[in-house]
N, C-alpha and C positions, 0 to 999 in steps of 0.2 A: 084841429087840435083835439076836439072831443072824440073824434074817431080814433085818433092815436091812443088817447088815454083808455078808451073803451077796449081797444084791441090789446093793450098791455094788461089791463085788469083781467080780461077774459082769458088771455093766453097764460097768465100766471096761475089763474085758478085751474085751468085744464092741466097745466104742467104739474102743479102740486098734487092734484087729485089723481092724475094718471100714473104718476111714478111711485106712489106709496105702495107698501106691501099689501098684498091681498091675502086674507086668511081663508084658505081652502080647508074645510073640515076633512079630517082623516077619512071619514066614511065616503067622501066624494073623490077620493084619489089622492088626497094630500098626505105627505109623509112628515111626521114629527119625530124628533129624537131629542131628549133632554129639554122638552118644551120649546124647541126651535123648529120652525117650519123650513123644510128643505126643498119642497116642490112636489109635483105629482108625476105619476107614471114612471117611477124610478125602477131600474133593474135590481134584482136581488144582490148582485155584486156591488153595485153603487151604494146600496143601503148598508151592506157589510163594511164597505170602506168608510162610510159616514160614522158608523158605530165605533170602528177601530180608531179613526181619527179623533173622535170626541174623547175616547178613553185616553188617548195619548195627550190631548190638550189638558186633561185634568190631572196629569202627573204620573200616569201609569202607561208606559210605552207599550203599544200594541199595534202590530202590523204584520200581515202575511206577506213576507218578502216575495214568495212565489207569485201571488196574485198581483202585488204591486208592480212587479217586473213584466208580467204577462197579460194583465187585464186592465186596459185603459180606464174602464168604468170604475173598477175598484180603486185605482190610484187617484182618479179625479175625485171620487167620493171621499177618500182618505184626506186629501188636501182640503176639501170643502168642510168636512167634519172637524178637522183640526182647527181651521181658521174661524169657523162660526161658533164653535163651542168654547174657544179660548176667551178668557177674561182679559180684555185688552187694557183695561184701566182698573186698578185696585186702589181705592182710597182708604187710608188708615185714619181712624179717628184718634184724636188726642186724649 
């Protein structure tokens, strides 16, 4: 019984610590936009997609339709940028 409890506690600890976001400083290859970490070793077109997607999520539509249709890295970056920069929950105070 003690072995099972110990295994559950250790497994939970490892799971929670292993799945958390890791902050990689920009100087070590991390890419941030709007103070949101997007990863490291990203291509220039992926970064452009992130920037355009973030701009779109903030209310000003921006997308290079040529790149979106012809460059998978740009379109992936655009979707990631739009989704990560979007405010999913807005609370209004009374």
